[in-house]
C-alpha positions in Angstrom: 10.3 12.4 10.1 12.7 9.9 7.8 15.3 10.6 10.2 13.6 9.8 13.1 12.0 6.7 11.8 15.7 5.6 10.7 17.0 6.5 14.2 14.2 4.6 16.1 14.9 1.6 13.9 18.6 1.8 14.4 18.2 2.3 18.2 16.0 -0.5 18.5 18.2 -2.7 16.6 21.2 -1.9 18.8 19.1 -2.5 22.0 18.0 -5.9 20.8 21.6 -6.9 19.8 23.1 -5.6 22.9 20.7 -7.4 25.0 21.4 -10.3 23.0 25.0 -10.3 23.6 24.6 -9.4 27.2 22.2 -12.4 27.6 24.7 -14.8 25.7 27.6 -13.7 28.1 25.7 -14.3 31.1 24.4 -17.6 30.0 28.0 -18.7 29.2 29.3 -17.4 32.5 26.6 -18.9 34.8 25.3 -21.7 32.5 21.8 -20.8 33.5 18.8 -23.0 32.6 17.1 -22.4 29.3 13.9 -20.6 29.4 11.4 -21.1 26.6 9.4 -17.7 25.9 7.5 -19.2 23.0 4.2 -18.7 24.9 5.1 -15.0 26.0 5.8 -14.2 22.4 2.4 -15.8 21.0 0.6 -13.9 23.8 2.2 -10.6 22.7 1.8 -11.1 19.1 -2.0 -12.0 20.0 -2.4 -8.8 21.8 -1.0 -6.8 18.8 -3.1 -8.7 16.5 -6.4 -7.9 18.6 -5.6 -4.3 19.0 -5.1 -4.0 14.9 -7.8 -6.0 14.2 -10.4 -3.8 16.0 -8.7 -0.7 15.6 -8.8 -1.1 11.8 -12.1 -2.6 11.7 -13.5 0.5 13.6 -11.6 3.0 11.5 -12.8 1.4 8.3 -16.7 1.2 9.6 -16.4 4.9 10.7 -15.2 6.2 7.6 -18.2 4.1 5.9 -20.7 5.5 8.3 -19.6 9.0 7.7 -19.9 8.5 4.0 -23.4 7.0 4.2 -24.8 9.6 6.4 -23.0 12.4 4.3 -24.7 10.9 1.1 -28.2 10.4 2.9 -28.2 14.0 4.3 -27.3 15.4 0.9 -30.0 13.4 -0.7 -32.5 14.6 1.7 -31.3 18.2 1.4 -32.0 17.8 -2.4 -35.2 16.0 -2.5 -37.2 16.3 1.1 -40.0 14.2 -0.1 -37.9 11.1 -0.4 -37.0 11.3 3.1 -38.7 8.2 4.2 -37.0 5.9 1.5 -33.8 7.6 2.1 -33.8 7.0 5.4 -34.9 3.5 5.5 -32.0 2.8 2.9 -29.6 4.4 5.1 -30.6 2.6 8.1 -30.1 -0.9 6.6 -26.9 0.4 5.1 -25.8 1.4 8.6 -26.7 -1.8 10.1 -24.6 -3.5 7.3 -21.4 -1.5 8.1 -22.0 -1.8 11.9 -21.8 -5.6 11.3 -18.4 -5.4 9.9 -17.2 -3.5 13.4 -18.9 -6.5 15.4 -17.1 -9.1 13.1 -13.7 -7.3 13.8 -14.7 -7.5 17.5 -15.5 -11.1 17.3 -12.0 -11.9 15.7 -10.2 -9.8 18.3 -12.0 -11.8 21.3 -11.1 -14.9 19.5 -7.5 -14.1 19.2 -7.4 -12.9 23.1 -9.3 -15.5 25.0 -9.5 -18.6 22.4 -6.3 -18.4 20.9 -5.8 -21.8 18.8 -2.1 -20.9 18.7 -1.5 -21.3 22.4 -2.9 -24.9 22.3 0.0 -25.7 19.7 2.6 -23.9 21.6 1.7 -25.5 24.9 1.2 -28.7 23.4 -2.2 -29.6 25.0 
């Protein structure tokens, strides 16, 4: 596994360096106009950040909900008379946990559609 990771990293580094050298040689020979890729980089990083935000947010809430439901079913199994109180507490807890996933979704949508960095990069 470690060899594969190191090999992938070295391969990506080689591709990036060779692409940079090829672009430099082409730019020197043709004197092409300078292209600013800043907006594209910000958009790409925003997509990555949005994906990570919603992914990590839902993984965490899924684990939390699973633990909560497991505890509730164990409690009801041990004491069936307390089912009403356990059910009420479990529902409130699950609603709180679900709100965390909604917060992650809101952050992902803000990063995608109302990104404040794009206004800084574009200059308007």
